[in-house]
N, C-alpha and C positions, 0 to 999 in steps of 0.2 A: 503494499500499500504506499502510495506516495502522498506526502502532505507538506504544506508549505513550512519552512523552518522559521522560527522567531527572528525577526529582524532586529539586530542590536542596535541601540541608539549610538549615534556618533559621539565619540569621546575624544579627549586629547590623548596622545599615544605616548606612553612612557619611555619606551626604550630609545625613541628618537631624542627625548629630552635628557635621558642619561647621557647620550653621546655629546649633546650640546654643553652639557655641564662639564664633561671632560674636556672639550675643546676650550671653554673658558678658563678652566683651571690651567691648562697649558699656557695660555697667553698670560694669565696673571702671574703664573709662576715665573715667566721669563722677564717680565718687567719689574716685578716687586723685589725679587731676590737676587737679580744678576745672573750672570752666566753660570757660576758654579751650582748655584740651586737649580737653574734652568737645566743644566746637563744631568743633574741628579733626577729631576722630574722626567727628563726625556728618557732616561734609562729605565725608570719605573714604568712608564707608558710602553716602552718597547716590550716589556715582558707579556703584554696582552696580545701582540701581534702573532698571527699564525696564517700563512698562506692556505688558500683554499684547495688549490690543486686543480680548480676549474679553469677551463681555457678562457681568457679574456676575449670577448667578441670585438673589442675595439681597443685602441690605445688609450688607456685610462689616464696616462700622464699628460698626453696631449689634450684630453678633455679638461683636466684640472688647470694646466698652464694656460689654456686658451679660454678659461672661465666659461666652459661650456656645460650644459646640463648633464648631471650624472644620476645614477641610481644606486640605491643601496638596499640590499635584502636584510631586514631586521627580524631576528628570531629571538624567541625567549624559550628557555627550558626550566622545568621545575626540578633542577638538580643543583648541586653545590653544597647542599647541607649533608650531615651524616657521612662526611668523608667522600661524597660523590663528586665527579668531575664533569666535564662538558661531554654528556652522553645522553642516550635516550632520545625520546621523541620531542619534537617542538610543540610547546603550549600554544605559541603564537607565531604568525608569519605576516610580515608587512613589506610591500615594496614602496620605497620612498623615492621620489624624484625630487631633485633640487635643481631649480633653474634660475641662474643669477641674471640671465637676460630678461626674463620676464618678472623676476622677483616673486616667483611663486613656488610652493612646495606642495606635492601631492602625496597622500598616504593611502594605500589601498591594502586593506586587510583581506587575508585569504583564510577562509575557514579551516581549521585544523583537520576536520574530517572529509575535506574535499576528496572525492573519488578520482583516482588518477593511476595510469600505468607508469611506474617509476623507471626511468631510463637506466639501462644496466641491470634492472631486476624484473625484466618482463616475465620471467618464469614464476614469479611470485603472484602473478595475476594482478587484479585490480586492487589497490591498497589506498589507504588514507595518506594524504600528502604529508601528515606530520611524521610518517615513517620514513620519509626520504633522508632526513638527517640521521636517524637511527641506522639506516642501512649503510650509508656511505658518508656521513659527516657533512660538512659544509659543501663539499664538492658535489654530492649527489643532490643536496637541497637546491643549490644554484641551477645546476643543469636541469632539474625538474621544473622549476619556475620558468626558466628561460624557454624550455621546449612547450610547456603547457600554454604560454601565453604570447610567444614569439616575440620577447622583448630582451634587451641586453641587460645584465645585471653586472654593474661595475665593481662593486664592493659588497662585503657582507659584514654583519656585526651580530653577535649573539650574546645574551646575558644570562646568567644563572639566576633564576629567581629565588632558588633555595638558599643561595649565599647572601641574599640581601639582608638577612638577619645581622650579619656582621657589619654591613655597611651602616644599617640602622642604628645599631649600638655605637658606632663611631661618632654619630652626631647627637647621641643622647636620647634616642627614641623619637617617635613621631606621634602627632595627635591626629586621629581619624574619628569621623562620625559615622558610625555603622549605618547601612542603608537597610538592614534587617535584623531581627533578634535571632541568635542561635548560639549554641555551645559546640566547641570543637578543640580538640587537642588539649583538653583540660582547662580551657578558657571560656568565658561567656561574654557575649556581646549584646547590647541592647540598642535597639534601633533609635536613632535620633539623639543618643547620648554620647557627647564627644568624649573620647577615651584616649589617653596617653598610653602608648604601647612600646615596649621594648622589642628587640628583634624577634624574640621567639613568639611572643604574642601577635605581633604584626603578621608574621609568617602564617600562623594558624588562621588568622582573619582572612588571609589572601587565599589560602589553600582550599577551604571548604567548598564543595561542589554539590554533593548529593542532596543536601537539604535547602538548596537554592532553588526557588521556583523558575529561575531563568537558566538553570543548569551551568554550563560552562560559560555562557555568555555572562551570567552574574558573577562567576569567579573572576573573569577577566576585568569586570568593572571594579571589583574589589582590589585587584592587583594594581589597576591604575591609580586608584585613590591612595593606596599606600605609597606608591612610587611618587605621586604628586606631592604628598605630605613630605616625603624625603627631600624632594627638590626645594620644598620651601624652606627646609632647615639648611640644606647644602648650598643654597643660593647666596649665603653671606661670604663676603671676601675672606674672612678669617678661616671659614671651613674649606673654601676652594683652595686655599694656600696651605692647608694642613696636609703634609705629606702622608700621614698616616690614613687620612681619608682617601686621598688619591690611590695609594698602594692598595687599600681594601677594595676600592671600586675596580681597579685594573685587574685584580685578581679574579673578579667575577665576570669580567668582560673578555671577549675574544673576537678579534677582527683582523682583516687584511688591509686595513687603513694604517699606513705608516705614520710616524710622527710628522713627517713633512706633509703627507696628505691631510692630516688633520689640521695643520698650520695653514695650509692653503684654503681649507673650507672655512676656518675661522676668519681668514682675512678677506675672501671673496665671495662666500656663499651664505653668511648669516642673515643677511638682509632678506633673503628669499624665505626664511623660516618665519617671518612675520606674517606672511600671507599663505594660510595653509587650507587646502581643500582635502577632504576626505571621502573615501567610498569603501564599500566592501563587496566582495563577490558574493552573490546570492545563489543558493542552491535549494533543492528540495530534498527532503529526507527519504531515503531508499534503502531497503536491506539488500546488501550485495554480499554474497558468500557468507551469509550469516551475521554480518556486521552492518550496523547503521552508518550510512555515509551520506554526505551531501553531494548531490549531483547537479552540476551547473549545466545550463542549456548551452548550446552552440551559440545563440544570440548573445547570452550573458558573458561567455567567454570572450566573444569579439568586443562586446562593450568594454570589458576591463582591459583588453588589449589596447583598444583605441585610447582609453583614458591614460594609461601609462605611457604609451608612445607619444601622445599629445604633450604630455608633461615633460617628455625628453626632447621635444622638437622634431621627432621622427615622422617620416612618411607613413601612410597607411599600409599595413600588411595584414593578411588573413592570421587569425588566431591559430595557436597550435591545435594538435588533435588528441593528445595523450590524455586529456580529461574529458574528451567528447564521447560520452557513453552511448551516443547514438550510432557510432561506428561499431564494427564488428568486435574490435578488441581495444579500442583506444590507442592504436599504434601511432607513433609519431611520423609525420610527413617531413620533418626536418631531418638533417643528416645526423650521424651519431655524435658529432662534436657539439651539436646544439647551435651551430653556426647559423645566425639569421641574416647575416650580411647586411647589417643596418647602415644605410646612408640616407641622406635626404632630410628635408624639413617636413614638419606636420602641415599637411594641406588638405586633409579630409579626402583625398582621392587616391587611387592605386598608383603607385610609383611616382613619377615626377622628378624633375631636377633637384640637385641639393648638393651640400658639402659633405664629403665622406667623414664619418665619425661623429656626425652631430647627435 
């Protein structure tokens, strides 16, 4: 039986803001403490770098140096606590485009249960998209999104939600007003009553899912509230310049954005984050191989492809097919490298002239 999936309300997206906080910390560290402190901070940030192994579909250095639009795949995992590391399935996936030419940023949320045939793991059959990272880490997650939507992914960033308790404790806890009453993990929360939470309590608040009438959408809303409360505390200059805070943050973040990449973003791209448009890919609930998954229609996949490509200033291209369940097996029509051959400017029509690498 197929039924409409609950549409989540548009919210501010936390992982993007975590990256922005990190960027501000980099710049503040360089100007306030001089080169010695700056180099120390640079080395701390370097510890969060990890190449994805995925083939870059265009010259990202040229994109940054030319102040051209870029895309970042943001992922969140509920790991990092209890000795766990960057592993498992992703709880959230978002494609962010930052366009300094138009001073606009777009954020596209991809439901974690989206049905897709994961490149390189076709023998597994149809899987949920959140399994892509579990199967092949960031390389497979990036390749899956590129082939699913026929868009280039320039960078990725992933944050361990479970490790957030350490970061929260570094700023002395956070204050959050619960959106519903419930008990979980030995803690009780009352709707509408502002509560100060240490790391463990905040994590319990953000993790509960089964008793939330909105299910996973409700949990994601609470996760965002916790992180926004953290950002409110970490937004002070004293916190941003606290090396213990930065070290704690970078331990829970993994990305292929280098220090120089982050500096370029902070210098040339931050103005675009003041004008943010968001959307999410909408599917319908369907049972596939005994699992409840979200199936996006071909027209919805095309809409999302258009949205992201427009944000990047790219010309129209047909969406990918690995999430198109109307085909026999969702097989991809792009080549095995996921190369989309992106050139041109967004003009709403097939093909058309343009500058390579836009």
